[in-house]
DOZA-694361 format. One line per field, with one value per atom (N, C-alpha, C): residue in three letters; x, y, z negated. Coordinates in steps of 0.02 Angstrom, whole numbers, plus 32768, in hexadecimal, padded with zeros to 4 digits. Each point is the difference from the previous one (the first is absolute). Layout:
r (Ala, ...) .
x (X, ...) .
y (Y, ...) .
z (Z, ...) .
***
This chain:
r (Met, Met, Met, Ser, Ser, Ser, Met, Met, Met, Lys, Lys, Lys, Arg, Arg, Arg, Phe, Phe, Phe, Thr, Thr, Thr, Arg, Arg, Arg, Gln, Gln, Gln, Asp, Asp, Asp, Val, Val, Val, Ile, Ile, Ile, Asp, Asp, Asp, Val, Val, Val, Leu, Leu, Leu, His, His, His, Gly, Gly, Gly, Ile, Ile, Ile, Asp, Asp, Asp, Glu, Glu, Glu, Glu, Glu, Glu, Leu, Leu, Leu, Thr, Thr, Thr, Gly, Gly, Gly, Ile, Ile, Ile, Gln, Gln, Gln, Arg, Arg, Arg, Lys, Lys, Lys, Ile, Ile, Ile, Lys, Lys, Lys, Leu, Leu, Leu, Tyr, Tyr, Tyr, Cys, Cys, Cys, Ile, Ile, Ile, Gly, Gly, Gly, Gly, Gly, Gly, Thr, Thr, Thr, Val, Val, Val, Val, Val, Val, Thr, Thr, Thr, Leu, Leu, Leu, Glu, Glu, Glu, Gly, Gly, Gly, Lys, Lys, Lys, Arg, Arg, Arg, Asp, Asp, Asp, Asp, Asp, Asp, Ser, Ser, Ser, Lys, Lys, Lys, Asp, Asp, Asp, Leu, Leu, Leu, Asp, Asp, Asp, Phe, Phe, Phe, Phe, Phe, Phe, Leu, Leu, Leu, Ser, Ser, Ser, Tyr, Tyr, Tyr, Gln, Gln, Gln, Asp, Asp, Asp, Phe, Phe, Phe, Asn, Asn, Asn, Ala, Ala, Ala, Val, Val, Val, Thr, Thr, Thr, Thr, Thr, Thr, Ala, Ala, Ala, Ala, Ala, Ala, Ala, Ala, Ala, Gln, Gln, Gln, Val, Val, Val, Ile, Ile, Ile, Trp, Trp, Trp, Lys, Lys, Lys, Lys, Lys, Lys, Lys, Lys, Lys, Ala, Ala, Ala, Ala, Ala, Ala, Ile, Ile, Ile, Asp, Asp, Asp, Phe, Phe, Phe, Leu, Leu, Leu, Pro, Pro, Pro, Gly, Gly, Gly, Gly, Gly, Gly, Glu, Glu, Glu, Phe, Phe, Phe, Thr, Thr, Thr, His, His, His, Tyr, Tyr, Tyr, Lys, Lys, Lys, Tyr, Tyr, Tyr, Pro, Pro, Pro, Ser, Ser, Ser, Tyr, Tyr, Tyr, Asp, Asp, Asp, Ala, Ala, Ala, His, His, His, Ala, Ala, Ala, Lys, Lys, Lys, Lys, Lys, Lys, Leu, Leu, Leu, Pro, Pro, Pro, Leu, Leu, Leu, Thr, Thr, Thr, Phe, Phe, Phe, Lys, Lys, Lys, His, His, His, Leu, Leu, Leu, Asp, Asp, Asp, Val, Val, Val, Tyr, Tyr, Tyr, Arg, Arg, Arg, Ile, Ile, Ile, Asp, Asp, Asp, Asp, Asp, Asp, Ala, Ala, Ala, Asp, Asp, Asp, Phe, Phe, Phe, Val, Val, Val, Leu, Leu, Leu, Thr, Thr, Thr, Lys, Lys, Lys, Ala, Ala, Ala, Leu, Leu, Leu, Ala, Ala, Ala, Gly, Gly, Gly, Arg, Arg, Arg, Pro, Pro, Pro, His, His, His, Asp, Asp, Asp, Phe, Phe, Phe, Asp, Asp, Asp, Asp, Asp, Asp, Ile, Ile, Ile, His, His, His, Cys, Cys, Cys, Met, Met, Met, Ala, Ala, Ala, Thr, Thr, Thr, Pro, Pro, Pro, Asp, Asp, Asp, Ser, Ser, Ser, Val, Val, Val, Ser, Ser, Ser, Lys, Lys, Lys, Glu, Glu, Glu, Ala, Ala, Ala, Leu, Leu, Leu, Leu, Leu, Leu, Glu, Glu, Glu, Arg, Arg, Arg, Phe, Phe, Phe, Lys, Lys, Lys, Lys, Lys, Lys, Ile, Ile, Ile, Val, Val, Val, Pro, Pro, Pro, Ala, Ala, Ala, Pro, Pro, Pro, Gly, Gly, Gly, Lys, Lys, Lys, Glu, Glu, Glu, His, His, His, Glu, Glu, Glu, Leu, Leu, Leu, Gln, Gln, Gln, Lys, Lys, Lys, Lys, Lys, Lys, Leu, Leu, Leu, His, His, His, Asp, Asp, Asp, Phe, Phe, Phe, Met, Met, Met, His, His, His, Ser, Ser, Ser, Phe, Phe, Phe, Tyr, Tyr, Tyr, Arg, Arg, Arg, Ser, Ser, Ser) .
x (DA7C, 8005, 8043, 8026, 8040, 7FF6, 8021, 7FFA, 8036, 7FF1, 802F, 8032, 8032, 8031, 7FED, 8012, 7FEA, 8039, 7FFD, 8030, 7FEB, 8029, 7FEF, 7FBB, 7FF6, 7FC0, 7FC6, 800B, 7FCC, 7FED, 8032, 7FF2, 7FD3, 8012, 7FD9, 7FB9, 7FFB, 7FBD, 7FD5, 801F, 7FDB, 7FE8, 802B, 7FED, 7FC6, 8003, 7FC9, 7FBF, 8005, 7FC6, 7FE1, 802A, 7FE8, 7FDF, 8021, 7FE6, 7FBA, 7FF7, 7FBF, 7FCA, 8013, 7FD0, 7FEF, 8026, 7FF4, 7FCE, 7FDC, 7FCE, 7FD2, 7FF5, 7FD4, 8026, 8040, 8029, 8008, 7FF4, 8001, 8043, 8032, 8042, 8035, 803C, 8039, 8017, 800C, 801C, 804A, 8027, 8049, 8016, 8022, 8020, 804B, 8024, 8048, 801F, 8024, 8022, 803A, 8006, 8037, 801D, 8037, 801C, 8011, 7FF4, 800F, 7FD9, 7FC9, 7FD9, 8029, 8025, 802C, 8037, 8020, 8038, 7FE8, 7FC5, 7FE5, 7FEC, 7FDE, 7FEC, 803C, 8036, 803D, 802A, 7FEA, 8023, 8041, 8008, 803D, 7FFA, 7FC2, 7FF3, 7FC9, 8001, 7FCF, 7FB9, 7FF8, 7FBD, 8000, 7FC3, 7FF6, 7FCD, 8008, 7FD0, 7FBE, 8003, 7FC3, 8006, 7FCA, 7FFF, 7FF2, 8026, 7FFB, 7FF6, 7FCE, 7FF0, 7FF0, 8017, 7FE7, 7FC6, 7FD2, 7FCA, 7FE4, 7FD6, 7FE3, 7FCB, 7FF2, 7FC9, 7FBF, 7FF8, 7FC3, 7FF2, 8034, 7FF8, 8001, 8011, 800A, 7FC2, 7FC6, 7FC4, 7FEE, 8002, 7FEF, 802F, 8041, 8031, 7FFC, 7FFA, 7FFE, 7FC0, 7FC9, 7FC2, 8008, 801D, 800B, 8031, 8032, 8034, 7FE9, 7FCB, 7FEA, 7FF4, 7FDE, 7FF3, 8041, 802D, 8040, 802A, 8000, 8026, 7FE6, 7FBF, 7FE3, 800D, 7FF4, 8008, 8049, 802D, 8047, 8029, 7FDF, 8023, 803A, 7FF2, 8033, 8007, 803D, 800E, 8011, 7FD3, 8009, 7FFA, 8030, 7FFD, 7FF6, 7FCB, 7FF3, 800D, 802E, 8014, 7FE8, 7FC6, 7FE5, 802C, 800A, 8025, 8049, 801A, 8046, 800B, 7FCD, 8006, 801A, 8039, 801A, 7FF0, 8011, 7FF3, 8025, 8040, 802A, 8008, 7FE7, 8006, 7FD1, 7FF9, 7FD9, 802F, 7FF9, 8029, 7FD1, 7FE8, 7FCC, 8017, 8041, 8018, 8015, 7FE2, 8012, 7FF6, 7FD3, 7FF1, 8029, 8027, 8024, 8030, 8021, 8033, 7FF0, 7FC2, 7FED, 8001, 800B, 8003, 7FC7, 7FDB, 7FC8, 801B, 7FE2, 8015, 7FDA, 8020, 7FE0, 7FCE, 7FCF, 7FCB, 7FBE, 7FD5, 7FC1, 7FC4, 7FDA, 7FC3, 7FCA, 7FC2, 7FC8, 7FF6, 8008, 7FF0, 803D, 803A, 803B, 8039, 8025, 8041, 8031, 8031, 802E, 8045, 801B, 8041, 802D, 8040, 802E, 8024, 800C, 8027, 8046, 8021, 8043, 8033, 803D, 8033, 8011, 8002, 800F, 7FC9, 7FC1, 7FC9, 8000, 8010, 8004, 8035, 803C, 8036, 7FEC, 7FE3, 7FED, 7FCD, 7FCB, 7FCD, 801A, 802B, 801D, 8031, 8028, 8030, 7FDB, 7FC9, 7FDA, 7FDB, 7FF1, 7FE3, 8037, 803B, 803B, 8005, 7FD8, 8005, 8037, 801E, 8036, 7FEC, 7FC4, 7FED, 7FF7, 7FF3, 7FFA, 8044, 8035, 8043, 8013, 7FEC, 800B, 7FDD, 7FC1, 7FDB, 8021, 8019, 8022, 803B, 8027, 803B, 7FEE, 7FC4, 7FE7, 7FEF, 7FEB, 7FE3, 802D, 802E, 8025, 8048, 8029, 8045, 800C, 8036, 800F, 8009, 8013, 8008, 7FBD, 7FCE, 7FC1, 7FCF, 8009, 7FD5, 802F, 7FFE, 802E, 7FEA, 8031, 7FF2, 7FD2, 800F, 7FDA, 7FB6, 7FF3, 7FBA, 7FDD, 8022, 7FE0, 7FF2, 8030, 7FF6, 7FC7, 7FFB, 7FCA, 7FBC, 7FFD, 7FC1, 7FED, 8033, 7FF3, 7FDF, 8011, 7FE2, 7FB4, 7FE7, 7FB8, 7FDB, 8024, 7FE2, 7FDF, 7FC5, 7FDD, 7FFF, 802D, 8003, 7FC1, 7FEE, 7FCB, 801B, 7FD3, 8018, 802F, 8039, 8031, 802F, 7FF9, 8028, 8038, 8006, 8031, 8047, 8015, 8045, 800D, 7FD0, 8007, 800B, 7FD9, 8007, 8042, 8014, 8040, 8039, 7FFD, 8034, 8002, 7FC6, 7FFE, 8020, 7FEE, 801D, 804B, 8015, 8047, 8027, 7FE8, 8023, 8002, 7FC8, 7FFF, 8032, 8000, 802C, 8049, 800F, 8045, 8016, 7FD4, 8010, 8000, 7FCD, 7FF7, 8035, 800E, 802F, 8047, 8006, 8041, 8023, 7FD8, 801F, 7FE5) .
y (22F0, 7FB8, 7FEC, 7FD9, 7FEB, 7FC1, 7FFF, 7FC8, 7FCD, 7FC2, 7FCA, 7FF8, 7FDA, 7FEE, 7FBB, 7FF2, 7FC3, 7FD1, 7FC4, 7FCB, 7FE1, 7FD3, 7FDC, 7FDF, 7FDD, 7FDE, 8032, 8039, 8034, 8018, 8008, 8016, 7FCC, 7FC1, 7FCB, 7FFE, 8009, 8002, 803A, 803A, 8039, 7FF0, 7FE2, 7FED, 7FCE, 7FCF, 7FD1, 8024, 8031, 8026, 8027, 801F, 8025, 7FCE, 7FC8, 7FCD, 7FE9, 7FF4, 7FEB, 8035, 803F, 8037, 800B, 7FE3, 8007, 7FCD, 7FDE, 7FD0, 8020, 7FDC, 801A, 801B, 800E, 8017, 7FC5, 800B, 7FCA, 7FF8, 8023, 7FFC, 8006, 7FEF, 8008, 8049, 801D, 8043, 7FF9, 8028, 7FFE, 8038, 7FEB, 8030, 7FF8, 8038, 8001, 801D, 7FD7, 8017, 802D, 8036, 802F, 8012, 8024, 801C, 7FCE, 8013, 7FD6, 7FBF, 7FFE, 7FC2, 7FCB, 8013, 7FD1, 7FE8, 802E, 7FEF, 7FCF, 800D, 7FD5, 7FBB, 7FFF, 7FBF, 7FD6, 8021, 7FDD, 7FEA, 8013, 7FEC, 8026, 8039, 8029, 8032, 8006, 802C, 7FDE, 8009, 7FDF, 8019, 8041, 801B, 8041, 8018, 803E, 8029, 8042, 802C, 8005, 7FF4, 8003, 7FD0, 7FF9, 7FD4, 802C, 7FF3, 8029, 7FD4, 8014, 7FD9, 802D, 7FEC, 801B, 7FD5, 801C, 7FDB, 802A, 7FE2, 8025, 8031, 8032, 802E, 7FDA, 7FCF, 7FD8, 7FDC, 7FE9, 7FD9, 8029, 803F, 802A, 8001, 8010, 8006, 7FBE, 7FC9, 7FBF, 7FEE, 800A, 7FED, 802E, 8040, 802D, 7FF6, 7FF1, 7FF1, 7FC0, 7FCC, 7FC1, 8009, 802A, 8008, 8029, 8027, 802C, 7FD9, 7FC8, 7FD7, 7FE5, 7FEA, 7FE4, 8036, 803B, 8038, 800F, 8002, 800F, 7FC8, 7FC2, 7FC7, 7FF5, 8007, 7FF1, 803E, 803A, 8040, 8006, 7FF1, 7FFE, 8043, 8013, 803A, 7FE4, 800B, 7FE4, 8039, 8003, 8030, 7FD9, 8011, 7FE5, 8037, 7FF5, 8033, 7FEB, 801A, 7FEC, 8019, 7FD4, 8012, 8011, 7FEE, 8010, 8049, 8021, 8048, 800F, 8021, 801C, 804B, 8022, 8048, 8027, 7FEE, 8028, 7FE3, 7FC4, 7FE2, 7FC4, 7FEB, 7FC4, 7FCF, 7FC0, 7FCC, 7FCC, 8010, 7FD5, 7FBA, 7FF4, 7FBD, 7FD5, 800E, 7FDB, 7FB5, 7FEB, 7FB9, 7FDB, 8024, 7FE2, 7FC8, 8007, 7FD0, 7FDD, 800A, 7FE5, 7FB4, 7FE5, 7FB7, 7FEA, 7FCD, 7FE6, 7FDC, 800F, 7FE1, 7FBD, 7FD0, 7FBF, 8000, 802C, 8006, 7FF2, 7FDA, 7FEC, 8021, 8023, 8021, 7FF3, 8006, 7FF4, 803B, 803D, 803B, 802C, 7FEF, 8029, 7FD8, 8021, 7FE9, 8034, 7FEA, 802F, 7FFA, 803A, 8005, 802D, 7FFE, 8032, 8020, 8041, 8021, 7FE2, 7FFF, 7FE2, 802E, 7FE7, 8026, 8043, 8005, 8040, 8033, 7FEB, 802E, 8011, 7FD0, 800C, 8036, 7FF7, 8030, 8045, 8002, 8040, 8025, 7FDD, 8022, 8016, 7FD7, 8013, 803A, 7FFF, 8036, 8042, 7FFF, 803D, 8019, 7FD3, 8016, 8024, 7FE1, 8022, 800A, 7FDE, 8007, 7FD1, 800F, 7FD5, 7FB6, 7FF0, 7FB9, 7FE0, 8029, 7FE4, 7FE6, 8023, 7FE9, 7FC1, 7FFC, 7FC2, 7FC5, 800C, 7FCB, 7FEC, 8030, 7FF1, 7FD1, 8010, 7FD7, 7FBB, 7FF8, 7FBD, 7FD5, 8020, 7FDC, 7FFC, 802F, 8003, 8017, 7FF1, 8017, 8020, 8026, 801B, 7FCA, 7FC5, 7FC9, 7FE0, 8004, 7FDE, 802C, 8041, 802F, 802F, 7FFB, 8028, 8049, 802B, 8047, 8008, 7FD8, 8004, 7FF0, 7FCD, 7FEE, 803A, 801F, 8038, 803A, 8010, 8038, 7FF1, 7FC3, 7FED, 8006, 7FE7, 8003, 8048, 8028, 8046, 8025, 7FED, 801F, 7FF6, 7FCE, 7FF1, 8026, 8022, 8029, 803D, 8011, 803D, 802F, 8032, 802E, 802B, 8010, 8031, 8044, 802D, 8041, 8021, 8017, 8022, 7FD3, 7FBE, 7FD1, 7FDF, 8010, 7FDF, 8005, 803D, 800B, 7FDF, 8003, 7FE1, 7FB5, 7FE0, 7FB8, 7FEE, 8028, 7FF4, 8007, 8032, 8009, 7FC6, 7FEA, 7FC7, 7FC2, 7FF3, 7FC5, 8009, 803A, 800D, 7FF7, 801E, 7FFB, 7FB8, 7FDC, 7FBB, 7FD6, 8009, 7FD7, 800F, 803F, 8013, 7FDC, 7FFF, 7FDF, 7FB4, 7FE4, 7FB6, 7FDF, 8020, 7FE2, 801D, 8030, 801F, 801B, 8023, 801E, 8045) .
z (BE79, 7FFC, 8020, 7FDD, 801B, 802A, 8038, 802D, 7FEF, 800D, 7FF2, 8039, 7FF3, 8034, 8019, 803E, 8021, 8010, 7FE4, 8011, 8043, 8018, 803E, 7FF9, 7FC8, 7FF6, 7FFB, 7FE1, 7FFC, 8046, 802D, 8044, 8022, 7FF9, 801E, 7FE2, 7FBF, 7FE0, 801A, 8009, 801C, 8046, 8028, 8044, 8000, 7FD2, 7FFA, 7FEC, 7FD3, 7FEC, 803A, 8028, 803B, 8030, 800B, 802D, 7FEB, 7FBF, 7FE6, 800C, 7FFA, 800A, 804A, 802D, 8047, 801C, 7FD5, 8016, 8033, 8036, 8035, 803C, 7FF7, 8039, 802F, 8040, 8031, 8024, 7FE9, 8020, 7FCB, 8012, 7FD2, 8003, 7FC7, 7FFB, 7FF2, 8025, 7FF8, 7FD1, 7FCA, 7FD2, 8007, 8001, 8008, 7FC1, 7FDC, 7FC2, 8013, 7FDA, 800A, 7FBB, 8000, 7FC4, 7FCA, 7FC2, 7FC7, 7FFF, 8024, 8005, 8023, 8034, 8023, 7FD1, 7FDE, 7FD4, 7FC9, 7FE5, 7FCC, 801B, 8039, 801D, 8015, 8013, 8014, 7FC3, 7FC5, 7FC3, 7FF3, 8020, 7FF8, 7FC7, 7FE6, 7FC8, 7FD8, 7FBF, 7FD4, 800B, 800D, 8005, 8027, 800E, 8024, 7FDB, 8002, 7FDD, 8026, 8041, 8028, 803A, 8024, 803A, 803D, 8036, 803C, 803D, 8029, 803C, 803B, 803B, 803E, 8016, 8025, 801E, 8039, 8029, 8038, 7FE7, 8029, 7FF1, 7FFC, 802D, 8004, 7FBE, 7FDE, 7FC4, 7FBF, 8005, 7FC5, 7FD3, 801B, 7FD5, 7FDF, 8026, 7FE3, 7FC7, 800A, 7FCD, 7FC3, 800A, 7FC6, 7FD8, 8022, 7FDC, 7FD8, 801F, 7FDC, 7FC7, 800B, 7FCD, 7FC4, 8007, 7FCA, 7FBF, 8004, 7FC4, 7FE3, 802B, 7FEA, 7FDF, 801D, 7FE3, 7FBA, 7FF8, 7FBF, 7FCE, 8013, 7FD2, 7FEC, 802F, 7FF2, 7FF2, 7FFF, 7FF5, 8031, 803E, 8034, 8023, 800C, 802A, 8045, 8030, 8043, 8033, 802D, 8037, 8041, 8024, 8042, 8033, 802D, 8030, 8046, 8015, 8041, 8039, 8030, 803C, 7FF4, 7FC6, 7FF0, 7FF1, 7FE4, 7FF2, 7FBA, 7FFE, 7FC2, 8000, 7FCB, 7FFD, 8036, 800A, 802D, 8046, 800B, 8042, 8006, 803F, 800F, 8022, 7FEE, 801E, 801F, 803D, 801E, 8014, 8004, 8014, 7FC5, 7FC6, 7FC3, 8007, 802B, 8006, 8034, 8027, 8039, 7FEC, 7FC8, 7FEB, 7FBE, 7FE8, 7FBF, 8000, 7FC4, 7FF8, 7FD3, 8017, 7FD9, 7FC1, 7FC9, 7FC1, 7FF7, 7FE0, 7FF6, 7FC6, 8006, 7FCF, 8024, 7FE0, 8020, 7FDF, 802A, 7FE9, 8034, 7FEC, 802D, 8031, 7FE6, 8028, 8010, 7FE5, 800A, 801F, 802C, 8016, 7FE5, 7FDA, 7FDF, 8020, 8012, 8020, 7FD6, 8010, 7FE4, 803A, 7FFA, 8035, 7FFD, 8039, 8002, 7FDF, 7FFA, 7FDA, 8020, 8042, 801F, 7FF2, 8006, 7FF0, 7FB6, 7FD6, 7FB8, 7FF2, 801C, 7FF5, 801A, 803B, 801E, 7FD4, 7FEC, 7FD8, 7FBC, 7FE2, 7FBF, 8008, 8036, 800C, 800B, 8023, 800C, 7FC2, 7FD1, 7FC0, 7FD9, 7FFD, 7FE6, 7FB6, 7FD7, 7FB8, 7FE6, 7FC6, 7FE7, 7FFC, 7FE8, 7FFB, 8044, 8034, 8043, 8018, 7FEF, 8013, 7FDA, 7FC1, 7FDA, 8022, 8015, 8022, 8042, 8025, 803F, 7FF2, 7FCD, 7FF1, 7FE7, 7FE5, 7FEC, 803D, 8035, 8039, 803E, 8007, 803F, 7FF5, 8031, 8002, 8044, 8007, 8042, 8035, 7FEB, 8030, 8013, 7FD4, 800E, 8027, 7FFE, 8025, 8026, 8042, 8028, 8006, 800B, 800C, 803C, 8034, 803D, 7FF4, 7FD8, 7FF0, 7FDD, 7FD0, 7FDC, 802F, 802B, 802E, 8031, 8018, 802D, 7FDD, 7FC3, 7FDA, 7FF0, 7FF1, 7FEF, 803A, 803E, 803B, 8002, 7FDD, 8000, 7FC9, 7FD6, 7FCB, 801F, 7FE7, 8017, 7FC4, 7FFF, 7FC7, 7FFA, 7FC3, 7FF5, 8018, 8014, 8017, 7FCF, 801A, 7FD7, 7FD9, 8007, 7FD8, 8029, 8040, 802B, 7FE5, 7FF0, 7FEA, 7FBC, 7FD3, 7FBE, 8007, 802B, 800A, 8021, 8032, 8021, 7FCE, 7FD5, 7FCE, 7FCF, 7FE9, 7FD1, 8020, 803F, 8022, 8009, 8016, 800B, 7FBF, 7FCA, 7FC0, 7FE7, 8008, 7FEB, 8028, 8042, 802A, 7FF1, 7FF4, 7FEF, 7FBF, 7FD0, 7FC0, 8005, 801F, 8003, 802B, 8039, 8030, 7FF9, 7FD2, 7FF1, 803F, 8028, 803D, 800C) .
***
């Protein structure tokens, strides 16, 4: 089954669908947009092939259960990364600098990671489209080297991935900052 691509409005519709399925939740759940979801919501790209979110471990089961119907109905490809866990590392401070988006839901508060976290996570992914996304969202003047290095210190590499992540960051910084 081929999955659709998601425009800004599609992202908002998916979030509304998840929100509706969360009926009965007695608190607001925080979702943090990452990756192409940020680029699409910011209007810097027309669409995204999937939707990506960080969320707490505590909220993971409730959100993924609620999202199951939405994923099926809308043929959505959605990745929920609890605790900021990627395959090769964990970024537990993903929420420290996040900005709340002006979207209103009954059961969700939706944030986007800030530009420095966006650049860091995309640089560590290191795929060609990730670099395109970085250039859509940030410049060497808008995200300082120092900010990236400080944020990188908060990364918890998976066993055996330390050197790979350091190399990806080094290579990215050399290219992005031309030094």
